[in-house]
C-alpha positions as CSV (number, residue, x, y, z in Angstrom):
1,M,-11.9,33.8,73.8
2,T,-10.2,33.0,76.9
3,E,-9.2,29.6,78.2
4,A,-11.7,29.9,81.1
5,V,-14.7,30.4,78.8
6,I,-13.7,27.4,76.7
7,R,-13.4,25.1,79.7
8,N,-16.6,26.4,81.4
9,K,-14.7,27.7,84.4
10,P,-15.8,31.3,84.9
11,G,-13.5,33.8,86.7
12,M,-9.8,33.8,87.1
13,A,-8.5,30.4,87.8
14,S,-5.1,28.9,87.7
15,V,-4.3,26.8,84.7
16,K,-3.3,24.0,87.1
17,D,-6.9,23.9,88.5
18,M,-8.5,23.6,85.1
19,P,-9.4,20.1,83.7
20,I,-7.1,18.8,81.0
21,L,-8.5,19.3,77.5
22,Q,-6.7,17.6,74.8
23,D,-7.2,18.5,71.1
24,G,-8.5,15.7,68.9
25,P,-10.4,15.1,65.8
26,P,-14.0,16.2,65.4
27,P,-16.7,13.6,66.0
28,G,-16.8,11.3,63.0
29,G,-13.1,12.1,62.1
30,F,-11.5,14.3,59.5
31,A,-12.5,14.2,55.9
32,P,-10.1,12.1,53.8
33,V,-7.2,14.0,52.3
34,R,-6.9,13.8,48.5
35,F,-3.2,13.2,47.7
36,A,-3.5,11.3,44.4
37,R,-3.5,13.1,41.0
38,R,-6.9,12.9,39.6
39,I,-6.9,14.1,36.1
40,P,-10.4,14.5,34.7
41,S,-11.1,12.4,31.6
42,K,-11.7,14.9,28.9
43,G,-11.8,14.1,25.2
44,P,-12.2,10.8,23.3
45,S,-11.1,7.5,24.7
46,A,-8.0,5.6,23.4
47,M,-10.3,3.2,21.5
48,A,-12.1,6.1,19.8
49,I,-8.8,7.7,18.7
50,F,-7.5,4.3,17.4
51,L,-10.7,3.7,15.4
52,A,-10.7,7.2,14.0
53,A,-7.0,6.8,12.9
54,F,-7.7,3.4,11.5
55,G,-10.7,4.8,9.6
56,A,-8.7,7.7,8.2
57,F,-5.8,5.4,7.1
58,S,-8.3,3.0,5.5
59,Y,-10.0,5.8,3.5
60,G,-6.6,7.2,2.5
61,M,-5.5,3.8,1.2
62,Y,-8.8,3.5,-0.7
63,E,-8.2,6.8,-2.4
64,V,-4.6,5.8,-3.3
65,G,-5.9,2.6,-4.8
66,K,-8.4,4.6,-6.9
67,G,-5.7,6.9,-8.1
68,N,-3.4,3.9,-9.0
69,K,-6.2,2.5,-11.1
70,I,-6.6,5.8,-13.0
71,R,-2.9,6.2,-13.4
72,R,-2.6,2.6,-14.7
73,A,-5.4,3.2,-17.2
74,L,-3.7,6.4,-18.5
75,K,-0.4,4.7,-18.8
76,E,-2.0,1.8,-20.8
77,E,-3.7,4.3,-23.1
78,K,-0.4,6.0,-23.7
79,Y,1.4,2.7,-24.5
80,A,-1.5,1.6,-26.8
81,A,-1.1,4.9,-28.7
82,R,2.6,4.4,-29.0
83,R,2.1,0.8,-30.2
84,A,-0.3,2.0,-32.8
85,I,2.0,4.6,-34.4
86,L,5.2,2.5,-34.0
87,P,5.0,1.0,-37.5
88,L,4.7,4.5,-39.0
89,L,7.6,5.8,-37.0
90,Q,9.7,2.7,-37.9
91,A,9.0,3.2,-41.6
92,E,10.0,6.8,-41.5
93,E,13.2,5.9,-39.6
94,D,14.0,3.1,-42.2
95,E,13.5,5.6,-45.0
96,R,15.8,8.1,-43.4
97,F,18.4,5.4,-42.8
98,V,18.4,4.3,-46.4
99,K,18.8,7.8,-47.6
100,E,21.7,8.4,-45.3
101,W,23.3,5.0,-46.2
102,K,23.1,5.9,-49.9
103,K,24.8,9.3,-49.1
104,Y,27.5,7.5,-47.2
105,L,28.1,5.0,-50.0
106,E,28.3,7.8,-52.6
107,Y,30.8,9.6,-50.3
108,E,32.8,6.4,-49.9
109,A,32.8,5.8,-53.7
110,E,34.1,9.4,-54.3
111,V,36.8,9.1,-51.6
112,M,37.9,5.7,-52.9
113,K,37.8,6.4,-56.6
114,D,41.6,6.6,-57.0
115,V,42.2,3.4,-55.0
116,P,42.7,0.2,-57.1
117,V,40.0,-2.4,-57.0
118,S,42.3,-4.9,-55.3
119,H,42.1,-2.8,-52.1
120,F,38.3,-3.0,-52.0
121,T,36.7,-5.7,-49.8
122,R,33.6,-5.6,-52.0
123,Q,33.2,-5.2,-55.8
124,Q,33.5,-1.6,-56.8
125,G,32.1,-0.3,-53.5
126,Q,28.7,1.2,-54.1
127,D,27.6,-1.0,-57.0
128,A,27.1,-4.2,-55.0
129,V,25.5,-2.5,-52.0
130,S,23.3,-0.3,-54.2
131,A,22.0,-3.2,-56.1
132,T,21.1,-4.9,-52.8
133,F,19.4,-1.9,-51.4
134,N,17.5,-1.1,-54.6
135,S,16.1,-4.6,-54.7
136,S,15.0,-4.8,-51.1
137,W,14.0,-1.2,-50.4
138,K,11.5,0.9,-52.3
139,S,13.1,4.3,-53.1
């Protein structure tokens, strides 16, 4: 399109003879320009995420508590069983100790048979200790 058609001036005319036409905004103005970042809100809100995390944490702690109760009950059962058989184990260990102590006294008596009695700190070694053990322990 030519300038003459735009300004309603048919034919050849000088630009100087044409009326001044200044560019401007359309009637009603331009549409507003979006210059801010507008990120669409997709997904759950912050409160929903917080509540979900709190719920998951609470459930996890509940499960840990249940596991602790079970573990505590098993440990108590194990300790009760140990307390129940402790006298038997102690009796066996006492019996083993007495046998080993008698062997030790016999060995000591054999080693010390040539040493005079004045060097002994007890009366003839094994006799005094054997009498004590024989009276207090059942062989």
